C-alpha positions in Angstrom: 6.4 -8.0 19.5 5.3 -5.1 17.7 5.8 -5.1 13.6 8.6 -3.5 12.2 8.6 -2.1 8.6 12.2 -2.4 7.3 11.7 -3.1 3.4 9.3 -2.5 0.7 8.1 -6.0 1.3 7.2 -5.4 4.9 5.0 -2.5 4.0 3.6 -4.5 0.8 2.7 -7.6 3.2 1.0 -5.0 5.7 -0.7 -3.4 2.5 -2.2 -6.9 1.5 -3.3 -7.5 5.0 -5.2 -4.2 5.1 -6.8 -5.0 1.7 -8.1 -8.3 3.0 -9.6 -6.7 6.0 -11.2 -4.1 3.6 -9.2 -1.3 5.0 -8.6 0.1 1.5 -7.3 3.5 2.2 -4.8 2.2 4.7 -3.7 -0.5 2.3 -3.1 2.1 -0.5 -1.0 4.3 2.1 1.3 1.2 2.8 1.3 0.4 -0.8 2.6 4.1 -1.6 5.3 3.6 1.2 6.3 0.3 -0.6 6.5 1.9 -4.0 8.6 4.9 -2.7 11.1 2.2 -1.4 11.3 0.5 -4.6 14.0 1.3 -7.0 12.6 0.0 -10.0 10.1 2.3 -11.6 8.1 -0.4 -13.3 7.8 -2.5 -10.1 6.7 0.7 -8.3 4.2 1.1 -10.6 2.8 -2.4 -10.3 2.6 -2.1 -6.6 0.5 1.0 -7.1 -1.5 -0.4 -9.5 -2.5 -3.5 -7.2 -3.8 -1.1 -4.5 -6.0 1.8 -6.5 -6.6 4.8 -4.6 -10.0 5.0 -2.9 -12.8 7.1 -4.2 -13.2 10.0 -2.2 -16.6 10.4 -0.5 -18.4 13.2 -1.6 -19.7 15.8 1.0 -23.1 17.4 0.8 
């Protein structure tokens, strides 16, 4: 059965799973979607703080 994402909690659960598997960029994207679906600005900020943006690689 495929995963469905209907709520901010669904995205947040998936973000935590990606973080546990060291997929930080994907975790951040999922957390951003969870934050976008959260009505409370303080809660949205907490979600984003839990998943900081990954550092960009410097190109030579």
